[in-house]
N, C-alpha and C positions, 0 to 999 in steps of 0.2 A: 269256707272258700277264701282263698288268699286273693287279695285285691292289690292292684297298683296303688301307689301313693295318690290319693285323689287330688293332691295339689299339683301333680305333674300331668302333662298331657304329652305322650310320646311324639306327637306331630311337631311340637315346638322344642323338644329336647335335643339340643345340638351343642353341648359344651365342648370346648377343646380339652382334650385329656390333660394337657399341661396346666390348665387352670384349676384342676381338681386336686387339691392337696388334703391330706389327713390332718385333722386337728382333734383336740380333746372335746368331749361332749360338754356343752354349756347349758345352763338352766334355760336359756332362751330357745333351745332346740325343741322344747315342747311345742312351741308355735310353728315350728318348721317341719312337722310331719314325722318326728322321730318315732313316736309310738305307733303311728300308722305303718311305718316301715317295718317295725318289729312284727307286726301282724302278718307280714308276708312270709315270715319265718315259721311261726307257730301260733298257737292260741295265745292271745294277748288281751286279757280283759282290760277294759278301759280304765284309765286313771284320770281323776280330775287334776286340774292344775295344782291345787294344794297337795294332793297325794303325790304327784310327780316331784314337787319341790321337796317334800319330806323324804322321799326315797333318795333323791339327788343329795340332799344334805347328809343322810345316813351313809351313803356310799363315799361321800367326800371325807368322812372321818377315817376311812381306810387309807387315805393319802395315796402314795405311789403303788400300793398293793392292789388297787383296783383301777384300771384304766379303760375308758370307753373312747374309742376313736370313731370319728365320723367324717364323711365327705359331703360337703355342702355345694349345691349347684350355685355358682356366683350369679347366675341370671335370675332364677326363680326363687332362690333362697331356701329351697327344699333340701332336706337331708336325703342323699342318694344312696349312701352305703354306711354300714356301721359294723363294728365288732368290738369285743372286749377281751382283756386278758386279766386274769386274777393271779396274783403272785402268792405262792405258798412257801413258807419257810419250813424246811425239813430238819429232822435230827440226823438223817443220813447225809453222806457226802459233805461232811464237815459243817453241817448247818446250812447246806446250800438251798437254793431257791429253785422252784419249778413254776413255769408259767402255764396257765390253763387258758387256752383260747376258747371263747364262747360266742354264741350269738352273731355269727358273721352272716350278713344279709346285704344284698344289693337290690334296689328297687327294680322291679321287672322292666320298667321303661328305660332303665339305664344299664341293662346287662349287655355283655359281649364287648365291652370296651376296657376290660381288665380292672374294674374297680375292686372286685373281690380280692384279686391278687394284691393290689395296692394296699388294701386294708390289712390283709394277712401279713404281708412283708413288713408293714409298719408296726404291727403288734409283735412280731418276732424280733424286730429291731429294738423295740421298747424293752422286751423281756431281757434281751442281751445287755442293754444299757443298765438295767437295775440289778444285773448280776446273776441271772438264771443260768443254770447249767443245762437245762433242756426246756422245751415247750411241747406241750401235748394238747390234743383236742379229740373230741369224738365227732363222728360225722355219719351220715347215712351212707349206705353202700353205694348209691348212685353219685355221690360226691367224691369218691375215692380218687378218681382221675384229676379233679380239680386240685385237691390237696397234694397229690404227687407232683403236679406242676409247680406247686409252691415249695417243694423240697421235702415234704413229709414222707415218711415210710410207714407201712403198717407195722404195729407192734402190739402184741397181745390182743385181748378182746375187751369189750366194755360190758359191764353188767349194770343193771339199774333196778331200783326198788322205789316205786312211786307211792306217794301218800295222797 
């Protein structure tokens, strides 16, 4: 069962949209409900703080090829939204780059104020900035409309093999 960020209470959540900007994930976001937010997206086994720090350090070695953006509520200090983009260098297109958007999630207490679109727009802009010739993502069928509003079009199909 997906749950709202326990650090937020919808009754007191009233940020002004202009106060909510996207920034890069910081190691201190562990204590701001980042992992609890991801649990609203999919199964997210708990990570201890040292495990989170090790994962954070490992991803940091990828530099600009792995970017996680978050939106933090300036009042509560909780992470309200997140998404990531992974940059893949290709042999085609003259050694071009492709951005893969992943793990876009908005706290259910903060939905309907366009934070998801703000995250996606930020990730697309980031991918353009680092030289990507396209950005792709996978989504559930019921999210097609949202991503179309963000400028995406359906292209091909996705296949998966889980281990």
